[in-house]
C-alpha positions in Angstrom: 0.2 -0.1 0.2 1.5 3.4 -0.8 0.6 6.9 0.1 -1.4 9.1 -2.8 0.1 12.1 -1.2 3.7 11.3 -1.2 4.0 8.3 -3.3 6.2 6.7 -0.6 5.5 3.4 1.3 2.9 3.3 4.0 4.6 0.9 6.3 7.7 0.9 8.5 9.1 -2.3 6.6 8.6 -0.3 3.4 10.0 2.9 4.8 13.4 1.6 5.9 13.6 -0.2 2.4 12.9 2.8 0.9 15.5 4.8 3.0 18.2 2.3 2.4 17.9 2.4 -1.4 18.1 6.4 -1.0 21.1 6.3 0.9 22.5 3.6 -1.4 21.6 5.7 -4.5 23.3 8.9 -2.8 26.3 6.8 -2.3 26.0 7.4 1.7 28.0 5.4 3.8 28.6 4.9 7.4 31.9 6.5 7.2 30.4 9.9 5.4 27.2 9.6 7.9 29.3 9.7 11.0 31.4 12.7 9.3 28.2 14.4 8.5 27.0 13.8 12.0 29.8 15.2 13.6 30.3 18.1 11.4 26.8 19.1 12.2 26.9 18.2 15.9 28.9 20.9 17.3 25.8 22.5 19.2 24.0 19.4 19.4 26.8 17.6 21.4 27.5 20.7 23.5 23.8 20.8 24.4 24.2 17.0 25.1 27.0 17.3 27.1 25.7 20.3 29.5 22.2 18.4 30.1 24.3 15.1 30.9 27.0 16.7 32.7 24.2 18.4 35.0 22.8 15.2 35.9 26.3 13.6 36.2 27.4 15.6 38.6 24.0 15.6 40.6 24.2 12.1 41.0 27.7 12.2 42.6 29.7 11.2 39.5 33.3 11.7 39.4 34.8 13.0 35.7 37.7 11.2 34.3 40.6 12.4 31.9 38.5 11.9 28.7 36.0 14.4 29.2 32.8 11.5 29.1 30.0 11.4 31.4 27.4 9.1 32.5 23.9 9.9 32.7 20.3 8.7 32.3 20.9 5.3 34.2 18.0 3.2 34.2 17.4 -0.7 35.2 15.5 -3.5 33.6 14.6 -7.0 34.6 16.0 -9.8 32.4 14.9 -13.1 31.6 16.1 -15.8 34.5 14.5 -18.7 35.6 11.6 -18.9 33.0 11.2 -15.0 33.4 11.8 -14.5 37.0 13.9 -11.7 37.9 15.3 -12.8 41.1 18.9 -13.3 40.2 19.6 -10.8 37.3 19.3 -7.2 36.5 20.1 -5.1 33.4 22.0 -1.9 33.8 21.9 0.8 30.8 23.2 4.3 30.9 24.3 7.0 28.3 27.9 8.0 27.5 28.1 11.9 26.5 31.2 13.5 25.4 31.5 17.4 24.4 32.6 16.5 21.1 30.0 14.0 20.1 32.6 11.2 19.9 34.2 8.8 22.5 37.7 8.2 22.8 39.3 5.0 21.1 39.5 2.0 23.5 37.5 3.2 25.9 35.8 0.4 28.2 33.3 0.1 30.6 32.5 -1.9 33.9 29.6 -2.1 36.6 31.0 -2.6 40.1 28.4 -4.3 42.2 28.5 -4.7 46.0 26.1 -4.9 49.4 27.2 -1.8 50.8 27.8 1.9 49.5 31.4 2.5 48.7 32.3 -1.4 48.6 32.1 -2.9 45.6 33.4 -6.8 45.4 32.3 -7.6 42.0 33.2 -6.5 38.7 31.1 -7.1 35.2 32.1 -6.3 31.8 29.8 -3.9 30.0 29.2 -3.3 26.2 29.4 0.2 24.6 27.1 0.3 21.6 26.7 3.4 18.9 23.3 4.4 17.9 23.3 6.4 14.9 20.9 6.8 12.0 20.2 9.2 9.1 17.5 9.7 6.8 17.8 10.3 3.0 15.6 13.1 3.2 17.4 16.8 2.8 17.4 18.4 6.1 16.4 15.3 7.7 17.7 14.3 11.1 21.5 12.7 11.5 21.5 11.0 15.1 24.6 9.9 17.1 24.3 8.6 20.5 26.4 6.2 22.7 25.0 3.8 25.6 26.5 1.7 28.0 24.9 -1.9 28.7 25.5 -4.6 31.4 23.9 -7.6 32.5 24.4 -8.6 36.1 24.1 -12.1 37.1 24.3 -14.6 39.8 22.6 -12.3 42.4 20.5 -13.7 45.3 16.9 -13.2 45.7 15.4 -10.3 47.7 18.6 -8.6 48.4 19.7 -5.1 47.9 22.8 -4.5 45.6 24.7 -1.0 45.4 26.4 -0.2 41.8 28.3 2.3 40.2 29.7 2.4 36.4 33.5 2.9 35.9 35.2 4.0 32.4 38.7 3.1 31.8 39.4 6.9 31.7 38.5 6.7 35.4 35.0 8.2 35.1 32.8 7.3 37.9 29.2 7.3 38.3 27.4 8.0 41.3 26.3 5.3 43.6 22.7 3.6 43.2 21.3 0.5 44.4 18.5 -1.9 43.6 16.8 -4.8 45.0 16.2 -8.3 43.5 12.7 -10.0 43.1 11.7 -12.5 45.6 11.7 -16.2 45.2 8.5 -17.7 45.2 7.8 -21.4 45.2 5.2 -23.9 46.4 4.9 -27.2 47.7 7.8 -28.7 50.0 10.0 -25.3 49.3 7.1 -23.0 49.6 8.3 -19.3 50.5 5.5 -16.6 50.5 6.6 -12.9 49.2 6.5 -10.2 51.1 3.8 -7.6 50.3 5.3 -5.2 47.6 3.8 -2.2 45.3 4.6 -1.5 41.6 3.6 1.7 39.7 2.4 2.1 36.0 1.4 5.1 33.8 1.6 6.1 30.0 2.0 9.1 27.8 4.6 10.7 29.7 7.0 12.7 27.7 9.1 15.6 29.1 8.6 19.3 30.2 11.7 20.1 28.8 12.9 20.4 25.0 16.5 20.7 23.6 17.1 24.2 23.7 20.4 24.6 21.3 18.9 26.0 18.2 21.1 23.9 15.9 18.7 21.1 16.9 16.7 22.2 13.8 18.3 20.4 11.2 18.0 22.6 8.2 17.4 25.6 9.9 19.5 28.9 9.7 21.0 28.9 13.2 20.8 32.9 13.2 17.3 32.8 12.3 16.4 30.4 15.0 18.5 32.4 17.3 16.4 35.5 16.4 13.2 33.6 16.7 14.1 32.9 20.4 16.7 30.4 20.0 14.3 27.4 21.2 11.8 24.8 20.0 8.2 26.1 20.1 6.1 24.8 22.9 5.0 21.2 22.2 6.8 20.6 19.4 9.5 17.9 21.3 7.9 18.9 24.5 4.6 18.6 26.4 4.3 22.3 27.1 1.0 22.5 24.8 -1.1 22.7 27.6 -4.6 24.1 27.6 -4.5 27.5 29.2 -7.7 26.5 30.9 -6.5 22.8 32.2 -6.9 23.0 35.9 -3.5 21.2 36.7 -0.9 22.7 34.1 -2.8 25.7 32.7 -2.0 29.1 33.2 -3.3 29.5 36.7 -2.9 25.7 37.3 -1.5 23.6 40.2 1.5 22.1 38.6 3.2 23.1 35.4 5.4 20.2 35.0 3.1 17.1 35.4 5.4 14.6 33.5 8.2 15.5 35.9 6.4 15.7 39.1 4.5 12.2 38.7 7.8 10.6 38.0 9.4 12.1 40.9 6.2 11.3 43.4 6.3 7.5 42.3 9.2 7.0 44.9 6.8 7.9 47.6 5.3 4.7 46.9 8.4 2.5 47.3 7.5 0.7 43.9 9.4 -2.8 43.1 9.1 -1.8 39.1 7.4 0.7 37.0 5.4 0.1 33.8 5.1 2.6 31.0 2.4 1.2 28.8 3.9 3.1 25.6 4.3 6.5 24.2 7.6 7.3 26.1 9.4 10.1 25.2 7.8 11.6 22.1 11.0 12.4 20.1 8.7 11.5 17.4 5.6 13.7 18.4 3.5 12.9 15.0 3.1 8.9 16.3 2.4 7.5 12.8 5.8 5.7 11.9 6.3 7.9 8.7 9.6 8.8 7.6 11.0 11.8 9.8 11.7 15.1 8.4 12.6 18.1 10.7 13.6 20.3 8.1 10.3 22.5 8.2 9.4 21.7 11.9 9.7 25.4 13.2 7.6 27.1 10.9 4.8 24.5 9.3 5.5 21.1 10.9 6.2 18.1 9.1 4.7 17.7 5.5 1.9 14.9 4.4 3.7 11.6 4.6 6.5 12.7 6.8 7.1 12.8 11.0 8.8 15.1 12.9 11.5 13.4 15.0 14.8 14.4 17.1 16.4 11.6 18.8 18.0 13.9 21.4 14.5 14.0 23.0 15.7 10.8 24.5 18.5 12.5 26.3 16.0 14.9 28.0 13.9 12.1 28.9 16.5 9.4 30.2 17.9 12.3 32.5 14.5 13.1 33.7 13.3 9.4 34.7 17.0 8.7 36.1 16.5 9.8 39.6 13.6 6.9 39.8 14.9 4.6 37.2 18.5 4.0 38.4 17.2 2.4 41.5 13.7 0.8 40.1 13.4 -1.3 37.3 11.2 0.9 34.6 9.4 -1.7 32.0 8.5 -0.3 28.7 5.8 -1.1 26.3 5.5 0.8 22.6 3.2 3.1 21.7 2.5 4.6 18.2 4.9 7.6 19.0 7.6 4.8 19.7 7.4 3.7 16.0 11.3 5.2 15.0 12.0 4.0 11.5 14.9 6.3 11.6 17.0 3.2 12.9 15.4 0.8 10.4 15.8 -3.1 10.9 16.6 -5.2 13.9 17.7 -8.3 11.9 19.5 -9.4 14.8 16.5 -10.7 16.7 16.0 -13.1 13.3 13.3 -11.5 11.8 13.0 -9.6 8.6 10.4 -6.9 9.9 11.3 -3.4 10.2 9.0 -2.1 12.8 10.9 1.0 14.0 12.1 -0.3 17.6 15.8 -0.6 16.5 16.4 2.4 18.7 14.7 1.0 21.5 17.0 -2.1 21.4 19.9 0.3 22.1 18.5 2.8 24.4 16.8 0.2 26.6 17.5 -3.3 27.8 14.2 -5.1 27.8 13.6 -9.1 28.5 14.6 -11.2 25.2 11.7 -13.8 25.9 9.0 -12.7 23.4 8.7 -13.8 19.8 11.0 -13.5 17.3 10.9 -9.9 15.6 9.1 -8.5 18.5 11.6 -6.8 20.8 8.9 -4.9 22.8 6.8 -8.3 23.6 8.2 -10.2 26.7 6.8 -11.3 30.1 8.5 -11.5 33.6 7.1 -12.8 37.0 7.8 -10.8 40.1 6.4 -12.6 43.3 3.0 -13.9 42.8 2.2 -11.5 39.6 2.8 -12.4 35.9 3.4 -9.3 33.6 3.3 -9.2 29.9 4.1 -6.4 27.4 2.0 -6.3 24.3 2.9 -4.5 21.2 -0.6 -3.0 20.3 0.8 -1.2 17.3 0.8 -5.1 15.8 -2.9 -5.2 16.4 -4.3 -1.6 15.7 -7.1 -0.9 13.8 -6.9 2.9 14.3 -3.1 3.8 13.5 -2.2 0.8 10.9 1.8 1.7 10.2 2.7 -1.3 12.0 -0.4 -3.5 11.8 0.2 -7.1 11.5 4.0 -6.9 11.3 4.7 -9.8 13.7 2.4 -11.9 11.1 0.6 -13.4 14.1 3.6 -14.8 15.9 2.7 -12.2 18.8 -0.6 -13.4 19.3 0.5 -17.2 19.2 3.3 -16.1 21.8 0.9 -14.5 24.2 -1.5 -17.5 24.3 1.1 -19.7 24.7 2.6 -17.8 27.8 -1.1 -17.0 29.4 -1.8 -20.8 28.7 1.2 -21.8 30.8 0.5 -19.7 33.6 -2.9 -20.6 34.0 -2.8 -24.2 33.1 0.7 -25.7 33.6 0.2 -27.7 37.0 3.9 -26.6 38.2 3.6 -23.1 37.0 0.1 -21.6 37.5 -0.3 -22.4 41.4 2.9 -19.9 41.5 0.9 -17.0 39.5 -2.0 -15.8 41.2 -2.4 -12.6 39.3 -1.8 -11.8 35.6 -1.1 -8.2 34.4 -0.7 -7.4 30.6 0.2 -3.5 29.1 0.1 -2.4 25.7 -0.8 1.4 24.6 -3.7 1.5 22.3 -7.2 1.2 24.4 -9.3 -2.1 23.8 -11.8 0.0 26.4 -12.0 3.7 26.5 -14.6 6.4 26.1 -12.1 9.5 25.5 -13.2 11.8 22.4 -9.6 11.7 20.8 -8.8 7.9 20.5 -11.5 5.9 22.3 -11.4 2.1 21.8 -9.4 0.1 19.3 -11.5 -2.6 17.7 -8.2 -4.1 16.5 -7.2 -4.8 19.6 -10.1 -5.3 21.6 -11.3 -8.0 19.1 -8.2 -10.3 19.6 -7.2 -9.7 23.2 -10.3 -9.5 25.1 -11.4 -13.2 24.1 -7.9 -14.4 25.3 -8.1 -12.2 28.5 -11.4 -13.8 29.2 -10.6 -17.2 28.8 -7.2 -16.9 30.8 -8.4 -14.9 33.4 -6.2 -12.0 32.9 -6.6 -9.6 36.0 -5.8 -6.2 35.0 -4.7 -4.8 31.6 -3.1 -1.4 31.8 -3.5 0.9 28.9 -2.4 4.2 27.4 -2.7 6.3 24.5 -5.9 8.5 25.9 -4.4 11.4 27.7 -6.3 10.8 30.9 -7.6 8.3 33.5 -10.3 5.9 33.3 -11.2 2.6 34.9 -13.6 -0.1 33.8 -16.0 -2.4 35.4 -14.7 -6.1 35.1 -15.5 -7.3 31.6 -15.9 -10.7 30.4 -16.2 -11.4 26.4 -16.8 -7.8 25.9 -19.7 -7.2 28.4 -19.5 -5.7 31.8 -20.5 -8.4 34.9 -21.0 -6.0 37.7 -20.6 -2.4 38.6 -17.4 -2.0 40.7 -17.0 1.6 41.9 -14.5 3.4 43.9 -13.5 0.8 46.8 -15.2 -2.4 45.6 -13.6 -5.7 45.9 -13.4 -7.5 42.4 -13.3 -11.3 42.1 -11.3 -11.9 38.6 -11.8 -15.6 38.4 -15.5 -15.0 38.4 -16.2 -11.2 37.7 -13.7 -10.9 34.8 -10.8 -8.5 33.5 -10.5 -4.9 34.6 -9.1 -2.3 31.9 -7.5 0.6 33.3 -6.5 3.4 31.1 -3.6 5.6 32.4 -2.5 7.5 29.7 -2.5 10.5 32.3 1.6 10.5 32.4 1.9 14.4 31.6 1.5 14.9 28.2 -1.8 17.4 27.6 -5.0 15.7 28.9 -7.8 14.9 26.3 -11.5 15.3 27.0 -14.1 12.6 27.5 -16.7 12.4 24.7 -18.8 15.6 24.0 -22.7 15.6 23.9 -24.0 14.0 20.5 -23.7 16.0 17.7 -23.3 15.8 14.1 -19.6 15.8 14.6 -20.1 13.1 17.3 -23.0 11.3 16.7 -24.6 8.8 18.8 -25.2 4.9 17.3 -28.1 4.8 15.2 -31.1 4.3 16.8 -30.3 6.0 19.9 -32.1 9.4 21.1 -30.3 10.7 24.1 -32.7 12.1 26.6 -32.3 14.4 29.6 -28.8 13.9 31.4 -27.9 11.6 28.6 -28.0 14.2 26.0 -25.0 16.3 28.0 -21.3 16.0 27.5 -20.1 12.8 29.0 -18.0 13.9 32.1 -15.8 12.7 35.1 -16.4 10.3 38.1 -13.9 9.9 40.5 -14.1 10.3 44.4 -14.9 13.8 45.6 -15.5 15.0 42.2 -18.4 17.7 42.0 -19.9 18.3 38.6 -20.1 22.3 37.9 -23.7 23.1 38.7 -24.5 20.0 40.4 -24.7 16.2 39.5 -26.1 15.9 35.9 -26.9 19.4 35.4 -23.9 20.1 33.0 -22.3 16.8 32.5 -23.5 13.1 32.1 -22.2 11.8 35.5 -24.0 8.6 35.0 -22.3 5.1 34.1 -24.4 4.7 31.0 -22.5 6.4 28.1 -24.3 6.7 24.6 -21.7 8.7 22.6 -18.6 6.3 22.5 -16.9 4.9 19.5 -14.7 1.9 18.5 -12.2 1.8 15.8 -12.9 -0.4 12.9 -10.3 -1.9 10.2 -13.4 -2.0 7.9 -13.1 1.2 5.6 -9.2 1.4 6.1 -7.7 3.9 3.9 -4.4 5.9 3.8 -5.4 9.5 5.2 -4.5 13.0 4.9 -1.1 12.4 7.2 -0.2 9.3 5.0 -0.6 6.3 6.9 -3.6 3.9 6.6 -6.2 4.4 9.4 -9.6 2.5 10.6 -13.0 4.1 10.6 -14.8 5.0 13.9 -17.9 3.2 14.8 -20.2 4.8 17.3 -21.0 2.4 20.3 -22.9 2.6 23.4 -21.4 1.3 26.3 -21.8 0.4 30.3 -18.6 -0.2 31.5 -16.8 3.0 32.1 -16.8 3.4 36.1 -13.9 6.0 37.1 -13.1 9.1 34.8 -10.4 11.5 35.3 -9.1 13.8 32.7 -5.9 14.9 34.1 -2.6 13.8 35.3 -2.2 10.7 37.5 -0.5 7.3 37.9 -1.7 4.1 39.5 0.2 2.2 42.4 -0.8 -1.5 42.9 -0.2 -3.1 46.4 0.0 -6.7 46.2 -0.1 -9.2 49.4 1.0 -12.6 48.7 -0.2 -15.2 50.9 -0.1 -18.9 51.4 -1.7 -21.4 49.4 -5.6 -21.5 50.2 -5.6 -17.9 52.0 -6.7 -14.9 50.1 -4.3 -12.8 48.1 -5.2 -9.4 47.3 -4.2 -6.9 44.3 -5.1 -3.2 45.3 -5.1 -0.5 42.8 -4.8 2.9 43.7 -5.2 5.8 41.6 -2.8 8.7 42.6 -3.6 12.0 41.0 -1.1 15.1 40.8 -1.7 18.5 42.5 -5.6 17.7 42.5 -7.0 21.3 42.8 -8.4 22.0 46.1 -6.8 19.4 47.9 -3.5 21.4 48.9 -1.8 17.9 48.5 1.0 16.9 45.6 -0.7 13.4 45.6 -4.6 12.5 46.2 -6.1 9.3 45.8 -9.3 9.5 43.7 -9.9 5.6 43.5 -9.3 2.5 45.0 -10.5 -1.2 43.9 -9.2 -4.4 45.3 -9.1 -7.9 43.3 -9.1 -10.6 45.5 -8.1 -14.3 44.5 -7.1 -17.6 46.5 -3.3 -18.0 46.7 -2.3 -21.1 44.7 -5.7 -21.9 43.7 -5.9 -20.4 40.2 -5.0 -22.8 37.6 -7.8 -23.1 35.2 -9.1 -26.0 33.1 -7.3 -26.5 29.7 -4.7 -28.6 27.8 -1.0 -27.7 28.8 1.6 -28.9 26.2 4.7 -30.2 28.3 
């Protein structure tokens, strides 16, 4: 399928092939690419270094002879003992120099010990160079370095201190992490201690690269005259609506992405899930070819994307104060398709999905299906977690739809079957969490529900009794009642206890991580029609509003907003009628639908904290989901709990009937 606007391909696979051919036709070699990178990177390298050096110093780093600093440290669980991260940890960080290049023969190590300042074990680390260029005049050139290490042989449920050391004498500050607890049943039974994890999505940054030479193809003097920075909202979150009660002109917190990241530390999470749309280096979110040559004035042309690889530097430094101490586990969203970096054939698949940059910047478990680097699983205590790539399933934004050729869904069903039917594994996993980007269930005005995601995942999640689904894409917070086979089974208002084994799956959109908020659906109109045959009357004819603990609609309940549980004016994306739209990517169509499953609705900034209390077999085990809002107006508090629901199971007794392949 090709775009009628640009004549260029419309899948990431085809985009990357096209770019490769164009580079070959222009005789652009890796050597000349690097020359171009260095020649044009003077201001970029200095801006990178200034940012990284500040973070390096603040974290207690000591500079060496080569003028290289270590920043953006972040942890990730790795596959170990069938996905249990109890004896290993991955550590990744960025290396930045003033010149944009590293000295020859520079080496890196990670030193690990049980006490700050006493590091008895040394692990070799790899230094990887991430470089990319598009064959578009004025298009971006990116050059970044990352150090990566896997630490093995660790003891379960143990605190370890670590630091990174370079061969020139550069040393990072001290950080620490805790390994996961061991959990087994039968003769060697061990009950894990209670723990908490956090989750959100659609985060971005409240800062953008500020050096004018970040603007590829622009005259630096002209950019400086225009203010010397990117306009608000090009590569940062700062296009908040002035009336936003949190991030607006008179709001309570102008930097919610930064605040939420820092506020998570108050919950002492053992890991954090980010359900896609990570930093918005690609603000267009379509996976189209990158072209920043007109970004300051007109935005990307149809069929192309804005893209700035150095937004990743800002993001990784933004999260370092948390991610250097707590593993951050990422799923991929539509703004994470970055075809600048092309193919990832090392995984063994020919698909080009735009995740080549993620594989070097991040370090996710490599236990998913071949060719799907952001699809993986891990188990912490009695909770199994699965990252799903919704870009492969989406009916709304189909740039990457179907790239795995069914491999992801086959792997997903095999994993769920093992966790719920295997007589050895199932008794150790009480709760199952899936997290991904595009919503199977949501009622926002901007994206609502994605039928491509819902149609394939809802039956699987119902069959294998998934407990919680964490979603993003819609920039707000919304929790459903429990759902089985597409239908709600019961009401679950704030404070409820849900029994997933019989009640079904709870879906929670937490795209409220900092990106400017989206509204819920408006009142039915020609632009937002209700489903055929539905005639809204009374409160149902009004805008579909919010519902959370303590919320008071303006003017009183149901006078200016529909504050009921029945939403007549939502919609779901369908693949029927797919066509290439004006932006240059294939998209589905909106189908109006009436729903009864939307329970909690909050359209500003929040994350969730999940408190898990494991138990001995046969005893109740609980999984409590708390929604924490940032700087809620009128609360005079930085964090306010606005919803809580508890999922309850019987520990060790959650195996379901089904065939397990040994």
